[in-house]
C-alpha positions in Angstrom: -6.6 24.6 110.0 -3.5 23.1 108.6 -2.7 22.0 105.2 -1.9 18.5 106.0 -3.3 15.6 107.9 -1.8 15.3 111.4 -0.1 12.1 111.4 0.0 10.2 115.0 3.4 9.6 116.3 1.9 6.2 117.6 -0.5 4.4 115.3 -1.2 0.5 114.6 -2.5 -1.2 111.6 -6.2 -2.1 111.9 -7.3 -3.3 108.4 -6.1 -3.3 104.6 -8.4 -3.5 101.5 -7.2 -4.0 98.0 -9.7 -3.4 95.1 -9.9 -2.0 91.5 -11.4 1.3 90.9 -14.8 1.1 89.4 -15.7 3.0 86.2 -18.5 4.8 88.1 -15.8 6.3 90.6 -14.5 8.3 87.8 -15.7 11.9 87.0 -15.9 14.2 84.0 -12.2 15.0 84.6 -11.2 11.5 84.0 -9.9 10.8 87.6 -11.6 9.4 91.0 -14.0 12.0 92.0 -13.1 13.5 95.3 -16.4 12.5 97.1 -15.5 8.8 96.3 -12.4 8.7 98.5 -14.9 9.1 101.6 -16.8 6.2 100.5 -13.5 4.3 100.1 -12.8 5.3 103.9 -16.3 4.3 105.0 -15.9 0.8 103.1 -12.9 0.1 105.0 -14.2 1.0 108.4 -17.3 -1.3 107.6 -15.2 -4.0 106.9 -13.0 -3.4 110.0 -16.1 -3.3 112.2 -17.6 -6.4 110.5 -14.3 -8.2 111.1 -14.7 -7.2 114.9 -18.2 -8.7 115.1 -20.1 -5.5 114.9 -23.3 -5.7 112.6 -23.5 -3.0 109.9 -27.3 -2.1 110.4 -27.9 0.3 113.3 -31.4 -1.4 114.2 -29.3 -4.5 115.5 -27.4 -2.2 117.8 -28.0 0.2 120.9 -24.6 1.6 120.5 -21.8 1.9 117.8 -19.5 4.3 115.9 -20.3 7.6 114.3 -18.0 9.8 112.5 -17.9 13.3 113.8 -15.0 14.8 111.8 -13.3 13.7 108.4 -10.4 15.1 106.5 -8.9 14.0 103.1 -5.5 15.3 101.6 -5.5 14.6 97.7 -1.8 14.0 96.8 -2.0 12.6 93.1 -5.1 11.9 90.9 -6.1 8.3 90.4 -6.8 7.3 86.7 -8.8 4.5 85.3 -8.0 1.6 85.5 -6.0 1.3 88.5 -5.8 -1.3 91.7 -5.7 0.3 94.9 -4.4 -0.6 98.5 -6.2 1.1 101.4 -4.6 1.0 105.0 -6.4 1.8 108.0 -4.7 2.7 111.1 -5.7 3.7 114.6 -4.2 6.4 116.8 -4.4 6.6 120.6 -8.0 6.7 121.9 -10.0 9.1 124.2 -12.5 8.2 126.5 -15.1 7.7 123.9 -13.3 8.5 120.8 -10.4 7.2 118.6 -8.7 8.7 115.5 -8.6 6.9 112.5 -6.0 7.3 109.5 -6.0 6.2 106.1 -3.4 5.7 103.3 -4.3 5.1 99.8 -1.7 3.6 97.5 -1.3 2.3 94.1 -1.3 -1.6 94.7 1.0 -2.2 92.1 3.7 0.9 92.2 3.2 1.8 95.8 2.5 5.5 94.7 0.7 7.3 97.6 -2.4 9.1 96.4 -4.3 10.1 99.5 -4.1 10.5 103.3 -6.8 10.9 105.3 -8.2 11.0 109.0 -11.5 10.6 110.8 -12.6 10.9 114.3 -14.7 8.2 115.4 -16.9 8.6 118.6 -19.0 5.6 120.2 -22.4 6.5 120.8 -25.5 5.4 122.8 -27.9 5.7 119.9 -31.2 5.8 122.3 -29.7 8.7 124.3 -27.6 10.3 121.3 -24.6 10.6 123.7 -21.0 9.4 123.6 -20.3 6.6 125.8 -16.8 4.9 126.4 -15.1 3.1 123.6 -15.6 -0.7 123.9 -12.6 -2.4 125.5 -12.5 -4.9 122.3 -11.6 -1.6 120.3 -9.4 0.2 122.9 -7.1 -3.0 123.3 -6.4 -2.5 119.5 -5.3 0.9 119.8 -1.9 2.3 120.6 -1.5 3.6 124.4 -1.8 7.3 124.8 1.2 8.9 126.0 0.8 10.7 129.3 
C-alpha cells in the first residue's frame, strides 16, 4: 500500500459540484469528519450518473455501478463555514471497471483539501457478476495505453 493516491497519467473531467459544507458535516474536533468525504464522493458520482440518464434507485435497473475500492487522502482540514468545489475525473477503463478520481478544493482560495479514488465496477444485479462497461460511459473515458 502506498501513502498517496495513484493519479492517472490520463484523466478526463467528468463532473464538478460546488457546495457549502453543512453544520452536520462537522465533528467534535471542529472540522469535516473523515467519513463525510466519502459521502461527498458518493454524491458527485450520483449526480454524474443522473446526468448520464441512469436512475438512482436500484429497483429501476437490472445493471449498474458498484464501488469495490475507495481511498481518500486528507491533505488539510476543512473548517466551518467553507464553500467547496469537488471535481470528478475518469481514468482509463478496464473491461467492466473504471477508476474515478476526486479533488476537493476550497471554492474561493483553490486550496486542495483532499484527493481520492474509487474503482467502479459495472454489475449485473440479478447475477451478481461484473459485465462490460456501457459504451455510453466508456466513450467518456480516456483511451487505455497499450
